[in-house]
C-alpha positions in Angstrom: 59.9 125.6 88.1 59.6 122.2 90.3 56.9 119.3 90.5 54.3 119.0 92.8 53.7 122.3 94.4 51.1 121.3 95.2 49.2 120.1 99.1 46.0 119.3 98.0 44.7 115.2 97.9 45.6 115.5 94.2 49.4 116.1 94.3 51.4 113.7 92.6 48.0 113.9 89.9 49.1 115.4 86.9 47.5 117.5 83.9 48.1 118.9 80.5 45.4 121.9 80.0 44.5 122.9 76.3 43.8 126.3 77.1 40.1 127.6 76.6 37.8 130.1 78.3 35.5 130.0 81.2 34.7 126.2 82.0 37.3 125.1 81.2 39.5 126.7 82.8 37.7 127.0 85.8 37.8 122.9 86.1 41.3 122.9 85.6 41.8 126.3 88.5 39.7 123.4 90.8 42.4 120.7 90.2 45.0 122.6 90.5 43.9 124.3 93.9 43.6 120.6 95.3 47.0 120.0 94.4 47.4 118.3 90.7 49.9 120.0 88.6 48.4 121.4 85.5 50.1 122.6 82.1 48.3 124.9 80.8 49.4 124.9 77.3 47.9 128.1 75.1 48.4 129.4 72.1 50.9 132.5 70.9 49.3 135.1 71.8 46.8 134.0 74.6 42.9 133.3 74.8 39.9 135.3 74.0 38.4 136.8 77.0 40.4 135.8 79.5 44.6 135.9 80.7 46.1 137.9 82.6 47.4 138.4 86.4 44.2 138.9 87.7 42.7 136.4 86.1 42.0 134.1 89.4 40.3 130.9 87.0 44.4 130.2 85.0 45.5 131.0 89.2 48.1 128.1 89.6 49.5 126.8 86.8 52.2 127.4 84.6 51.6 128.6 81.0 53.1 127.6 77.5 52.6 128.2 74.1 52.6 126.6 71.5 51.2 126.5 67.8 48.7 123.4 67.3 49.3 124.3 63.4 52.6 123.7 64.3 53.2 119.5 64.1 55.8 119.8 66.4 53.8 121.3 69.6 51.5 118.6 68.4 54.1 115.9 68.4 55.5 118.0 72.5 51.7 117.2 73.7 51.4 114.3 73.3 54.9 113.7 74.5 52.9 115.6 77.8 49.8 113.7 77.7 52.7 110.0 77.4 53.5 111.6 81.0 49.9 113.0 82.1 47.3 111.4 83.9 44.6 114.3 82.6 44.3 115.8 79.8 41.3 119.1 79.8 40.0 120.7 76.3 36.9 122.5 75.6 37.2 122.8 71.7 34.0 122.6 69.5 33.5 118.9 69.0 36.1 117.4 66.0 38.8 120.4 66.7 41.0 118.8 68.4 40.9 115.3 65.7 41.9 117.4 63.8 44.8 118.7 65.1 45.9 115.0 65.7 45.0 115.4 69.6 42.2 114.1 70.1 41.3 111.3 72.8 42.4 108.3 70.1 46.2 109.6 68.9 46.1 110.7 72.7 45.3 107.2 74.1 47.6 105.1 71.9 50.2 107.1 73.5 48.9 106.9 76.6 46.2 104.2 77.6 45.8 105.1 81.3 45.0 109.0 80.2 41.7 110.6 81.3 40.1 112.7 78.6 37.9 114.9 79.4 36.1 117.6 77.2 34.4 120.3 78.1 31.5 121.9 75.9 28.8 123.5 76.3 25.4 120.8 74.0 28.3 117.4 74.5 29.8 115.7 71.7 26.6 114.7 70.3 23.2 115.6 69.3 22.1 118.3 66.3 23.4 121.4 68.3 26.9 119.7 68.9 28.4 121.5 65.9 27.5 124.5 66.9 28.4 127.8 68.9 26.7 128.7 72.5 27.1 130.2 75.6 26.1 129.3 79.6 22.3 131.5 78.7 21.8 129.2 76.0 22.2 126.0 78.1 20.6 127.0 80.2 17.7 128.7 78.1 17.0 124.1 76.7 17.0 122.1 80.2 14.7 124.6 81.6 16.8 125.8 84.7 16.3 129.3 83.3 12.2 129.3 82.2 12.2 129.2 86.5 15.4 132.3 88.0 14.3 134.9 89.2 10.9 136.8 90.7 9.9 138.3 87.7 6.0 137.2 86.9 6.9 139.5 83.0 10.4 137.6 82.1 13.4 135.3 83.9 16.5 136.7 85.2 19.1 135.2 85.0 22.5 134.7 87.8 25.3 135.4 85.8 27.5 132.4 84.4 26.9 130.4 87.4 24.4 127.8 86.6 25.0 127.0 82.8 29.8 127.1 83.0 30.9 126.7 86.4 27.7 124.9 88.1 26.7 122.3 85.2 29.7 122.7 83.2 33.0 122.8 85.2 31.8 120.8 88.4 30.4 118.2 86.6 34.1 117.9 84.2 35.7 117.6 87.8 33.3 115.3 89.1 33.6 113.1 85.9 37.9 113.6 85.9 38.1 111.8 89.2 35.0 109.0 89.2 37.0 108.3 85.9 40.8 108.2 87.2 39.3 106.4 90.2 38.7 103.9 87.8 41.7 103.9 85.5 43.8 103.1 88.8 41.8 100.6 89.2 41.1 98.7 85.6 44.4 100.8 84.8 42.7 102.2 81.1 41.9 105.6 80.6 38.2 106.9 78.9 37.0 109.6 77.4 35.1 112.1 80.1 31.8 114.2 78.4 30.9 116.4 79.9 28.6 119.1 78.7 27.1 121.8 80.5 23.6 120.9 79.2 23.5 117.8 80.9 25.3 118.9 83.9 22.7 122.1 84.4 19.9 119.2 83.7 21.5 117.2 86.7 21.7 120.3 89.1 17.2 120.3 88.5 16.9 118.0 89.4 15.4 118.4 92.6 12.8 120.8 91.2 12.1 117.6 88.0 11.0 116.0 90.5 8.3 118.3 91.9 7.5 118.9 88.5 6.7 115.3 88.4 4.7 114.7 91.5 2.6 117.6 90.7 4.9 120.0 93.7 5.8 122.4 91.1 4.4 125.2 89.6 5.7 126.5 85.8 5.2 129.6 87.0 8.1 132.1 88.4 7.4 133.7 92.0 5.0 130.4 92.6 7.4 128.2 94.6 8.3 127.1 98.0 12.0 128.1 96.7 11.6 131.2 93.8 9.8 133.4 96.4 6.6 132.2 95.8 6.8 132.1 99.9 6.7 135.2 101.7 9.3 133.4 104.6 11.3 132.7 101.5 12.5 135.8 100.2 14.5 138.8 99.5 13.3 142.1 101.3 14.4 146.1 101.4 15.8 147.2 104.6 15.6 151.6 106.1 19.2 151.8 103.7 18.2 150.7 100.6 19.6 147.6 101.0 18.2 144.3 101.6 17.7 141.1 103.9 17.7 137.4 102.7 14.8 136.0 104.6 15.0 131.8 104.2 12.8 130.8 107.4 11.2 127.2 106.4 10.9 125.1 108.6 7.8 126.4 111.4 10.6 126.9 114.1 12.9 129.1 112.1 10.0 131.2 111.1 8.7 131.2 114.4 12.3 132.8 115.4 11.9 134.9 112.5 8.4 136.7 112.9 9.0 137.3 117.2 12.2 138.9 116.1 10.5 140.6 113.8 7.9 141.7 115.7 5.6 140.3 114.6 4.4 136.9 116.0 1.0 138.2 117.4 -0.4 139.6 114.0 1.5 137.4 110.9 -1.6 134.8 110.0 -0.9 131.1 109.5 1.6 131.1 107.1 -0.6 127.6 106.0 -2.7 129.2 104.1 -1.7 131.0 100.8 -4.1 132.5 101.0 -2.6 134.4 103.8 0.4 134.9 101.6 -0.2 138.9 100.7 -1.1 139.7 104.0 1.6 138.1 105.4 4.1 139.2 102.5 3.1 143.1 104.1 4.1 142.6 107.5 7.3 141.6 106.4 7.8 143.5 103.7 7.1 146.2 106.1 8.7 145.6 108.9 12.3 145.2 107.4 11.5 148.2 105.7 11.3 150.0 109.0 15.2 149.0 110.3 18.2 149.6 108.5 20.6 146.5 106.9 23.2 146.9 109.6 20.5 147.2 112.7 18.8 143.8 111.7 22.4 142.1 111.2 22.3 143.3 115.3 18.9 141.4 115.9 19.2 138.5 113.7 22.9 137.6 115.2 23.3 134.9 116.4 19.1 133.2 115.7 18.4 130.3 113.6 15.2 133.2 112.2 18.0 132.1 108.5 18.2 136.2 107.6 21.5 137.4 106.3 22.7 140.3 104.6 22.9 140.7 100.9 26.2 141.9 100.4 28.5 142.5 97.9 31.7 141.1 97.1 33.3 144.0 98.2 31.7 143.1 102.0 31.9 140.3 101.4 35.2 139.2 101.7 34.7 141.3 105.0 31.8 139.4 106.2 32.9 137.8 110.0 32.2 134.4 109.1 34.1 134.0 106.6 36.8 136.3 108.0 36.8 133.3 110.1 37.2 130.2 108.2 38.8 131.4 105.7 37.3 131.8 102.9 38.5 134.7 101.2 41.9 134.5 101.7 45.1 137.3 100.1 47.2 136.2 98.4 49.6 138.3 95.8 47.7 141.6 96.4 44.1 139.8 95.4 41.4 138.6 97.6 40.7 135.6 95.9 39.1 132.4 97.6 40.6 130.1 98.9 40.8 125.8 97.8 37.4 123.6 98.8 36.8 122.1 100.1 38.8 121.5 102.8 40.8 119.0 103.6 41.3 117.1 107.3 44.9 115.5 106.4 45.8 116.7 103.0 45.0 120.0 103.2 44.9 122.0 99.6 47.0 125.4 99.1 47.5 128.6 96.2 50.2 128.3 94.9 51.7 130.2 91.9 49.4 133.3 90.8 47.4 133.8 87.2 50.5 133.9 84.2 50.5 138.2 83.9 51.1 136.6 80.2 50.4 133.7 78.2 53.8 131.7 77.1 55.7 133.7 79.5 56.2 130.2 81.9 57.3 127.9 78.5 60.8 127.3 78.6 60.6 126.1 82.0 57.4 124.8 82.0 58.3 121.9 79.5 61.7 121.8 81.0 59.6 120.7 84.0 57.8 118.5 82.3 60.8 116.1 80.9 60.7 118.2 77.0 63.2 117.0 75.1 65.3 120.4 72.7 62.8 123.8 74.2 65.5 125.5 72.7 64.5 123.6 68.6 60.9 124.0 69.9 61.1 127.7 70.5 63.7 128.5 66.9 60.7 126.5 64.8 58.3 128.7 66.6 56.6 125.8 67.6 56.6 127.4 71.1 57.0 130.6 72.1 58.3 131.9 75.3 57.0 135.7 76.3 
C-alpha cells in the first residue's frame, strides 16, 4: 500500500480517524476525497450500523483494526498521531481521555496536531454526555420546528440537516481552518464540532428573518416553506411531482406563461390571492405528466424541476453532463465535491469489505514498527 494516492488539494495531509458512525466517517470521506491520506482505525469486528463494500462513507481509506483496550494498540495510535496532521474522533466526551488518546496525550506527541471532535451536543453543556441522534439535535435548535408543509407536525429530511449539514460539514470547515492556522503558528488545537452548533449556524438566515419580524413560526406560512404558491411542490398527471421555485417576478412571469395561466392568475403579491393562485398552479400541473412538463420547461427560467428518486437522479441529463455521479467499483456514487481547476480530486480505493482488512499494509505504509508483534499480541487484527 502506498501513501499519497489522492489527487486533490489535500494531497500530503495525513489524517488518523478513530472510527465511529455517521458524521465522523462522512467528514473523513470528504477529506479523503479531497486527497488526504486517511487511515481508519476500527475496533476488531467493525462498528455497529456501518461497514461493508457499499458503505460509501468509508471509501478512500484503508481499514486498520486495533483493540484500544490494549496498551500496545493505544501506543500504536500515538505513533500514528506523531506522523499525522489531523486526528478525528466521534466518541462521547471523555472517552478518548480514558483511553489515553485525549487531546493532551496526542498534542504532547505532536504539538502541531489538529484534533477534530465530532459530537451531537458538544464537549460541554448539560446534555454533553447523554446519547443522541440527528433528530434530537435539530429539534432543540429550532430547525426541526419549521420543517415540512404539514401544519399539524414537522417532517424531517432524513439525517441531512443535522449529521451531515450541521455536523460533518462544519467539522471539515473547522479542521481546514485549524490546519491553515497551524501552518502559520506551528501549533495545533482542538476543534469542537457539535451538531447543535452547526445546525444553529446553518439556520442563520431564518434566525435573522425571525429577529426582523419577517418569519412566522408556523409551517407552510413563509416564502421558502410552501407558504408561497410559487415556491412549492405539485403533483403531475402521472402521480409524480414538480418542484416549482419561481421566486423572482421575472421567473414567475415565465412560470405562469408556460403553465398557460398568465391571463387568469391573480396578483401574487396579495396574500389574499394565494389560495386561488395555488389552485390554478395545481390544476395546471395536474393536467400533464411529469415528462411532458419537463419538455415544456426545458431551457426556461421558470425555475421548475422534476422531483426524481435517487435511481433516476443518476441519469439526469445535467448531472450526467457534469459527472456529478460516477460509476466506480461496480457502484454508482457521488463524485468528489467541490471541484478544483488545478488539483482536481479523484476517487481512490473502494469502501473496505471488512474492518481490519488493511491492517498490516496500512500500518507498514505509515511507518509503524513490529506490526507482526501487534498482530500476535492481539493489539491489532488482520481481517
